[in-house]
C-alpha positions as CSV (number, residue, x, y, z in Angstrom):
1,M,103.1,60.2,70.8
2,A,100.7,57.8,72.3
3,T,98.0,58.1,75.1
4,I,98.8,55.6,77.8
5,G,96.6,56.8,80.5
6,T,93.5,59.0,80.8
7,F,92.8,60.9,84.2
8,T,90.0,63.1,85.5
9,K,90.4,66.4,87.6
10,T,89.9,66.1,91.2
11,N,89.8,69.1,93.8
12,T,93.2,67.4,95.3
13,G,95.0,66.4,91.8
14,F,93.9,64.1,88.9
15,N,92.8,60.2,88.9
16,G,92.9,57.8,86.5
17,S,94.7,55.1,84.9
18,I,97.9,54.3,82.4
19,Q,97.9,51.6,80.5
20,T,100.9,50.2,78.7
21,L,102.0,46.6,77.4
22,S,104.1,46.2,80.8
23,L,101.8,48.3,83.1
24,K,97.9,48.7,83.8
25,A,97.4,50.4,87.1
26,K,95.1,53.1,88.7
27,V,96.8,56.2,89.4
28,V,96.5,59.2,91.7
29,I,98.2,62.2,90.9
30,N,97.9,64.6,94.1
31,K,99.0,68.3,94.4
32,V,101.6,68.9,97.1
33,D,103.4,72.0,98.8
34,K,106.5,72.6,96.8
35,S,109.8,72.6,99.3
36,S,111.8,74.5,96.7
37,D,111.8,75.8,93.0
38,G,113.0,72.5,91.5
39,A,110.7,70.8,93.4
40,P,107.5,68.6,92.0
41,D,104.0,70.4,92.2
42,Y,102.8,66.6,92.0
43,R,103.3,63.5,93.2
44,A,102.0,60.1,91.7
45,F,100.5,57.2,93.3
46,I,99.3,53.5,92.8
47,D,98.1,52.5,95.9
48,K,100.0,53.7,98.9
49,V,103.4,53.7,97.2
50,E,104.7,56.9,95.4
51,V,105.5,55.8,91.8
52,G,106.5,59.3,90.4
53,A,105.9,63.1,90.5
54,G,104.7,65.7,88.4
55,W,106.0,69.6,87.7
56,T,103.4,72.3,85.8
57,R,104.6,73.5,82.8
58,T,103.3,76.2,80.5
59,S,103.0,75.6,76.6
60,Q,104.3,77.6,73.5
61,G,100.3,78.6,72.8
62,K,100.2,79.0,76.4
63,R,98.4,76.3,77.7
64,E,99.0,74.6,81.3
65,F,100.2,71.0,81.6
66,V,102.0,68.5,84.0
67,S,104.9,67.0,82.9
68,V,105.2,63.7,84.6
69,K,107.8,61.2,85.2
70,I,106.8,57.6,86.6
71,D,109.5,54.9,87.7
72,D,109.5,51.5,89.6
73,P,112.3,49.5,89.9
74,S,110.8,46.7,87.2
75,F,111.2,49.3,84.6
76,A,114.4,49.5,82.3
77,A,113.6,53.3,82.0
78,P,111.2,55.9,83.4
79,I,108.3,57.1,82.1
80,Y,108.1,60.5,80.6
81,A,104.7,61.9,79.9
82,N,102.5,65.0,79.4
83,L,99.3,65.2,81.2
84,I,97.4,67.2,79.0
85,E,93.5,68.7,79.0
86,R,91.6,67.2,75.7
87,N,87.9,67.7,75.3
88,G,87.1,67.8,79.1
89,Q,89.4,64.6,80.0
90,H,93.3,64.7,80.7
91,D,95.2,62.3,78.6
92,L,98.6,61.1,79.3
93,I,100.9,61.5,76.6
94,W,104.1,59.4,75.9
95,S,106.9,59.9,73.1
96,R,110.3,58.7,73.3
């Protein structure tokens, strides 16, 4: 598992950045109203461009986290990661 981003919780979601070998961007993950059961709880944006979505999940240890999918036409495949709270900040953790 690799930490590819760090975020701060806000009143509307999370603000932070993602950095990988091919991506370095400031990202905002905003809470949204769900339109259906399977709809995302969050939408991710770089500037004004929507680049992903997130779903609230609960771990086996009963801790809440956000499962995030980030995608772009320039990516070979989407990035799937989990936004978890650790030591007062939220880390975006990726694993293949």
